[in-house]
N, C-alpha and C positions, 0 to 999 in steps of 0.2 A: 585809518582815516576814512570817513564817509565820503563816497564819491559825490560830485556835484552834478545833479540832474536838472534838466529843464523843469520848471515848476508848473504844475497843473493842479488846481485845487481839488482835493479829494483823492489824489493819487498817492499810493504808498509804494515803497520799493523794498524788495528783498532779494536775497541770493539763495539759490538752492543747487545742491550738487546732484546732477543727473548725467548718466552715461559718461562718467569720468571727467566731466568738466562743469564749471560753475556757471549757472544760468542767472541772468538778471530778469526779474519779473516786475513789471509795473501793473498795479492792480487798483481797482476801484469798485465801489458798489457792493451789492449783495444779491442773493437770489440764485437762479439757475445760471450755470457758467457759460460764458461766451469767450472763445479764444480768438485773438486777433493777431494775424501774422503779417509782418512788414515785408517789404521788398528791398532791393538795392536802389540807391545807396543809403538807405534810411535805417531806422530802428524804431522802437516803440513809440517815439515822439510823433511819428507820422499820423497817429490816431488822436492827436490832441484836440481836434475839433469834435470828434465823435464820442470820446470817452465820457465827458460830463453828462451827455444826454442818455447814452446807453446804460450808464451806471445807475440811472434812476430805476432801471427795470431788471438788470442782470449783474452778476458778478463778472466784471470785465477783467480778463487776464491777457496782458500784452507782453509776451516774452521777446527778448532780443535773441535772434537766432545765433547759432554757432558762428563766431567770428565777427559779430556786429554789436553795435551799441556798447553795453557794459558787460556782456557775457564774455567768457573766455574765448580765445581765438587759437584753438589747437592747430598744429601744422598739417593736419590731414582731416578727411571726413566731409568733403564738400560736394560729393556726388549727391544728387537730389534724393535718391532712395535712402542714403545714409541720413540725410536731414529729416526724412520722414521717420526713420528709426528714432531720432532724437525726440521728435514730437510725441511719438507713441510712449517712449520712456518717460517723458515729462507728464503726460496724462496719467500714466500708471502711478508715478510718484505722488502726484496730486490727488490720486484716487478719484479721477473724473471718468465716470462710466459713459456719460452722454453729454454732448456739448452742442452749442450753436457755434458756427465757424464763419469767420470773415477774414479775407486775406487779399493781398495785393501783390502783383508782380511775382518775384520768385517765391514769396510766401504763398501766393495764390497757386502756383504750380505745385508746390509741396502739399498744399491743402487738397488739391485735386487727387494727388496720389494717395493721400491719407483716406479720402473718401472711397477710393477704389479698394484699398487694402482693409479698412475697418469701417465699413458702412454702418454697422450697428451702433457706432459711437457718435455719429454725426446726425443731429436732428435736421439741420438745414445749413446750406453753405452759400454765402454771398461772395462771389469772386469779382474782384475789381481789376479791370484792365490786364487780364491774363487769358490766353486762349485755352481751350480744352486740350487734353493730352492725345486726342485721336487724330493726329496730323498725318498727312501723306504728301507725296510729291505730285503737284498739279499746278494750276495757274498761280497758286499762292506763293510759289517759289520766286515769282517775279518781285516779291517784296523782301527778299532776303538781304538786299543791299542795306536795309534798315539796321542790320546787325553789325554795321561797321565798327561801332564803339566797343562791341564785345571783343572783336579781334584786337583792338588796341589794348584793352584791359588784360586779355589773356596772353599777350605777347611776353616772351621771356625778357626779364630785366626791365624792359620799357614799361610794361604795365604797372608793376609795383612802384617804379620810380615816379610815374605820372600820378598815381593815386596818392602816394605819400608826400610828394613835393610840389605838385602842381594842382592846387585846389581849384584853380580856374577851370580845369577840365570837368570836374564834378559839378561845379557851379553852372557851367554851360549846359550840361545835360539837365540839371534841375530847371533852369530857366526855359529851356526848349520844351520841357514836359508839362508846362501849364499854358493855358490860353487866357484865363480871366484874372489869375492871381499875379501879384507882384511880390516876390519873396523879399522879406526883410533880411538884413545881414545876419541877425542873430539866428534865424531859422536855418540859413545855409551853413553857418558855422557849426550849428548843433550837429549837422551831419558830417561835414568835411573834417572837423577836428577829431572825430573818433576814427575815421578812416586813415588818418595820417600816422597813427601808431603802426610800426612796422608789421606786427603780426596781423593786424586788421587789413592793412594794405595787401598783404599776402593772401588773406582770406578772400578778398575780392577777386584776385587773380585766379585762385583755385576754383572759385565758384563758377567763373566763366570758362576757364580752361577745361574743367571736367565736362561741362556741357558740350563745348565745341569738339573736343577730342573723343569723348567716350559715350555721349548720350544722344547727340543730335541725330546721327545716322540710324541708330536703333529705333528712335522715336518715329522717324519718317518711314521706316520699314515696317512699322506696325507693332512696336513693342507693347502698346497698351490696348491693341484692338481685340485681344482675346478676353478683355475684361469688360465689365459693364458698370456704368454709373447709375446707382439706384437712389442716391441722396437727392432730395429736392434742392435744386441748384438754380441760382440766378447769376448770370454774367452781366455785370453792369459796366459798360465799356464806353470810354470817351473816344469819339470818332476821330479826333485830331491827335491821336497818339503818334508820335514821331518814331517810335520803336516797334510798335506792333500794329499791323494792318487789320481792319475789321474782317478782311477775307480769311484770316486765320480762324474765325469763329464758325465757319461752315463745316458741314460734313459730320456732325456729331450724332445725327438722328438714329443710326443703327446701334449706337453704343450707350444711349442715355434714356432712361425712362421719363425723367421729369426735369429737364434742363430747359430754361428759358433765357433768352438774350434780350437785353434792353440797351439800345444804343443812345448815347448822350451826345447830341451835337454841340459844337462850340466848347469842347472839353478835351484836355490833353491827357497824357499818361498818368500823371499824379492826381487822379480823380478825387481822392479823399481830401486833398488840399485845394484843388482847383474849383470844385463844386462841393464844399463841405456840408452846406445845409441840405442839398439834394441827396447826398450820400447818406447823411444821418436820417433823413425822412424815409428814404427807401429801406434802410436797414431796419428801422423801427417797424415799418409795415411788413416787411418780409419775414422777420423773425417772430412777429406776433401771429403769423399764419399757422 
């Protein structure tokens, strides 16, 4: 039986087996490829405002990451370097040698690591509300209290139960993540309904638990500071992000050749939906460069 997807004109859907699990891809347009990676708690549908415009110029490819949307949700594999492996295998399977890259939240973090590992494949990278990977312990640690929701999600038993049975928790985070937009119920349900499946609720838990238990400390101890970001990159960042402080954007200069930051006032974490026209405009300008 064909799954029921949110409808966007011009978007087609297909499934492809990569790295031993079934990926869902939403695609539109033609031309040079542009890969768009979502964050939590979303899936490909977060790009609904950008897809019709970008598809006029590019072949837009919006995969659901492992454990999200309509892709399979394996019981393991949610460390971020493993998710980068997924993306590399996907690019290889699709025979994409060079792409434009646009990503948000956890998808944005994965995209940064992809740029570090395979810079020759990324023509340009537009990062939405995600900090660079060259973090350290300094005054920015004063903002770690913002990660409280991650501790809830990563908690044994409690995290999975809340994601699966208490959609109001995810609804609250979505509502707090925008400044200008009012979510309609169908948009929120498009996200919460997928997460309520047991395997996907577990995927959310593992995504955050792996970060807090095995990734956070190595990152702030300089895990990526021996690497260099050569990809032309723009971080487009809503300043009223309740999860990530603008202070996390500092300190990149020794590690990046061509990284620029543009702060967007009066905008929250879910920038692609909070300021959709502005994000689309900036993407068209940046990727045409």
